[in-house]
C-alpha positions, 0 to 999 in steps of 0.5 A: 228229280228221277223219273219212274220208267216203264218196264216194257220199253227201254229207258233210252227210248222213254227219254227220247219220247220225253224230249220229243214230247217236251218239244211238241208241248213247247217246253223245249223250243227250236234252238234250245240247248239241252243239258249236258249228258252228265247234267241230264243223267243226274236230272233223270237218275240214269246212267251217263251211257244211257243219256249218250244213247238218247242224244245220239238217237235224237241226232240220228232222227235230226231232232237235235244237232251237236255243236262241238264245244257248245253242246246239243241243241234242238233243231231249228228246222220247223219242217222236221218238228212238224214231221215229228208231230205227225210221226208221234201222232201216228205212233200213238194212234197205232198203239191205241188201236193195238191196245183196244183190239187186244181187249176185244173192242172194235174201232167203231165202238171206240170212235163212238166213245171218242166222239162222245168225249169231245 
């Protein structure tokens, strides 16, 4: 299964976001083993070097840990995942606000729309 990637963001970054999203949605749970670099490269249709960069980035973010000879695993640190949730929420809100401002909408206008949606 290959993925359709956006042109405005690096592929490795999109894959990092995808894995983080899968963690937050519960598709991946604390302690889960990620596929090997080669397996994930085939699954996503990207170069092995790109997946290596994804795994390196996730480890630098303390989202995963690599156990030599065993593989790469989602952290078991619940506090780190809670922090990831807050970070992603803030990132999405910032992106949303930047987008609406670029189109000339005010925050107040959008708050009214969002409140009417709930």
